[in-house]
C-alpha positions in Angstrom: 121.1 141.1 97.2 120.2 140.6 100.3 116.9 138.6 100.5 117.2 139.7 104.7 117.5 143.2 103.8 115.1 143.8 102.0 112.9 141.9 105.2 114.6 144.4 107.4 114.4 147.7 105.3 111.8 147.5 102.5 108.4 144.7 103.2 106.7 147.4 106.0 107.0 149.8 102.9 104.8 147.8 100.6 101.5 149.3 101.1 102.6 152.4 101.4 104.5 152.7 98.3 102.0 150.9 96.0 99.2 153.3 97.3 101.3 156.3 96.3 102.1 154.1 92.8 98.1 154.5 92.4 98.0 158.1 93.9 100.5 159.1 91.5 99.5 156.8 88.4 102.8 155.9 87.8 103.7 152.5 85.9 105.8 150.8 88.7 107.6 151.7 91.8 111.1 150.4 92.7 113.1 151.3 96.4 116.6 150.4 96.8 118.4 150.0 100.3 121.6 149.3 101.2 123.5 148.3 104.7 126.4 147.9 105.4 127.7 146.6 102.0 124.8 145.1 100.8 121.8 145.7 99.0 118.1 145.4 98.6 115.7 146.4 95.7 111.8 145.6 95.0 109.8 146.8 92.3 106.0 147.0 93.1 103.5 147.4 89.7 100.4 148.7 88.8 98.8 145.7 89.2 100.5 144.8 92.7 103.3 142.3 91.3 106.3 142.1 93.9 109.6 141.4 92.2 112.8 140.9 95.1 116.3 142.0 94.5 117.7 139.9 91.3 114.1 139.7 90.1 112.9 143.7 90.3 116.2 144.4 88.7 115.7 141.9 85.9 111.9 143.7 85.5 113.2 146.5 85.1 115.5 145.6 82.5 112.6 143.9 81.0 110.3 147.1 81.3 113.3 149.7 79.8 114.9 147.7 77.8 117.2 149.7 75.6 116.1 152.8 78.1 117.8 150.8 80.9 121.0 151.9 81.1 121.0 155.6 80.5 117.6 156.0 83.1 120.2 154.0 85.3 122.8 156.8 84.7 120.5 159.4 85.4 119.0 158.0 88.4 122.2 156.7 90.3 123.9 159.6 91.2 120.6 160.3 92.8 120.3 156.8 94.8 123.1 156.7 95.6 123.3 160.4 97.7 120.1 159.1 99.1 121.8 155.7 100.0 124.8 157.6 101.2 122.4 159.7 104.0 120.6 156.6 105.0 117.2 157.0 102.6 116.0 154.5 101.3 116.2 155.2 97.4 112.1 155.1 96.1 111.5 156.1 92.2 107.8 155.7 90.6 108.0 155.7 87.2 105.8 156.2 84.0 106.8 155.0 80.8 106.3 157.2 77.7 105.9 155.4 74.6 
């Protein structure tokens, strides 16, 4: 994943996404973008901790555990369609125990 792409396309939206996370009472929100074959990802927790790129993917895997693979199978087609239409894929998530 490309840090420069994170800086170019994601960093300016962090406060907006965090405010949405708080308003929606989500546990975390993550966003993925793609540009010219490069990708970037950010994950923001309700404590406002920010994970970027590989650290974001690793944190998402840690939080979801065994649900990671099935959740990603559901989300990837939706995210791919958004990215194909030049839309940053943003997902607010609640964890159900």
